[in-house]
C-alpha positions as CSV (number, residue, x, y, z in Angstrom):
1,M,0.0,0.0,0.0
2,R,1.2,3.5,-0.9
3,P,0.2,6.7,0.8
4,I,-0.7,9.8,-1.3
5,H,1.2,12.6,0.3
6,P,0.8,15.5,0.2
7,I,-2.9,15.3,-0.6
8,N,-3.1,17.7,-3.6
9,E,-4.3,17.7,-7.2
10,E,-0.9,16.8,-8.6
11,Q,-0.4,13.8,-6.2
12,C,-4.1,12.6,-6.5
13,R,-4.6,12.8,-10.3
14,P,-2.9,9.5,-11.2
15,Y,-5.2,7.7,-8.8
16,F,-8.6,9.2,-10.0
17,G,-10.9,6.3,-10.6
18,Q,-9.0,3.9,-8.3
19,P,-10.0,2.5,-4.9
20,V,-8.4,4.2,-1.9
21,F,-8.3,3.6,1.8
22,I,-9.1,6.8,3.8
23,I,-8.2,7.3,7.5
24,L,-9.7,10.4,9.0
25,K,-8.0,12.4,11.7
26,N,-10.6,11.2,14.2
27,G,-9.7,7.6,13.4
28,T,-12.6,6.7,11.2
29,E,-11.6,4.4,8.3
30,L,-13.4,4.5,4.9
31,V,-13.0,2.9,1.5
32,G,-14.0,4.5,-1.8
33,T,-13.1,5.2,-5.4
34,L,-11.2,8.5,-5.7
35,S,-13.1,10.6,-8.2
36,R,-11.6,14.1,-8.0
37,L,-10.2,16.9,-5.9
38,D,-11.8,20.3,-6.1
39,K,-11.7,23.4,-3.9
40,G,-10.2,21.7,-0.9
41,K,-12.5,18.7,-1.0
42,L,-12.0,15.1,-2.1
43,Y,-14.9,13.4,-3.9
44,F,-15.4,9.7,-3.9
45,N,-17.7,7.1,-5.7
46,E,-18.9,9.5,-8.4
47,T,-19.6,8.2,-11.9
48,A,-18.2,9.9,-14.9
49,A,-21.6,11.2,-15.9
50,G,-22.2,12.6,-12.4
51,I,-18.8,14.4,-12.5
52,Q,-19.5,15.9,-16.0
53,S,-22.9,17.2,-14.9
54,S,-21.5,18.8,-11.8
55,A,-18.7,20.3,-13.8
56,S,-21.2,21.8,-16.3
57,A,-23.2,23.2,-13.4
58,S,-20.1,24.9,-11.9
59,T,-19.3,26.3,-15.3
60,Q,-22.8,27.7,-15.7
61,S,-22.6,29.2,-12.2
62,R,-19.3,30.9,-13.0
63,R,-20.9,32.6,-16.0
64,G,-23.6,34.1,-13.8
65,G,-21.7,37.4,-13.5
66,A,-21.3,38.0,-17.3
67,N,-23.9,40.0,-19.2
68,S,-26.0,38.3,-21.9
69,K,-24.4,40.4,-24.7
70,S,-20.9,39.0,-23.9
71,L,-22.2,35.5,-23.5
72,G,-23.9,35.7,-27.0
73,K,-20.6,36.8,-28.5
74,A,-18.7,34.0,-26.8
75,R,-21.2,31.4,-27.9
76,S,-21.1,32.5,-31.6
77,Q,-17.3,32.4,-31.6
78,T,-17.4,28.9,-30.0
79,K,-19.7,27.6,-32.7
80,K,-17.3,28.7,-35.5
81,S,-14.5,26.7,-34.1
82,D,-13.6,23.5,-35.9
83,R,-11.5,22.1,-33.1
84,P,-13.0,19.3,-31.1
85,R,-14.1,20.4,-27.6
86,T,-12.7,18.6,-24.6
87,S,-12.7,19.4,-21.0
88,A,-10.3,18.7,-18.1
89,V,-13.0,16.5,-16.6
90,N,-13.0,14.2,-19.6
91,E,-9.2,14.0,-19.7
92,A,-8.8,13.3,-16.0
93,F,-10.5,9.9,-15.9
94,P,-9.6,6.6,-17.4
95,V,-11.9,5.2,-20.1
96,P,-14.1,3.4,-19.3
97,Y,-14.6,5.0,-15.9
98,P,-14.8,2.2,-13.3
99,N,-18.1,1.3,-11.6
100,S,-17.9,3.3,-8.4
101,E,-21.1,1.9,-6.9
102,L,-19.1,-0.9,-5.4
103,F,-18.3,1.4,-2.4
104,G,-21.7,2.9,-1.9
105,N,-23.1,6.4,-2.6
106,P,-20.9,9.4,-3.6
107,F,-19.5,11.4,-0.8
108,E,-17.0,14.2,-0.2
109,L,-14.5,15.0,2.5
110,D,-12.6,18.2,3.4
111,I,-8.9,17.6,2.9
112,D,-8.3,19.1,6.4
113,N,-10.2,16.1,7.9
114,V,-8.2,13.4,6.1
115,G,-5.3,12.0,8.0
116,A,-4.1,9.5,5.4
117,L,-5.1,8.6,1.8
118,I,-3.7,5.2,0.8
119,V,-3.8,3.3,-2.5
120,P,-3.1,-0.4,-3.1
121,D,0.2,-1.3,-4.8
């Protein structure tokens, strides 16, 4: 078994979609499939479809401050592009994304509460 240390995006990325053993600072032990790390939280047991829908929701919420005229202009420029569109969410996960339901429902943890994050060798 190998600990992921420090627990950050760079160290966790190679293990997205893999089972992990989690030991919280209060001694609680958990098992789950590492899905992603975002804004100081670790997410577990998410399916690829669930992650993509939450990523699109966060993209839409970030656009909330822009006015409709600038959004219309951005949309029209995007439509003219011939390049295939990809997102970081699609590139982060192995294909096909593993069945995360083996470890139960999706859950999230603050990084500050995690004492150790361990992956099998």
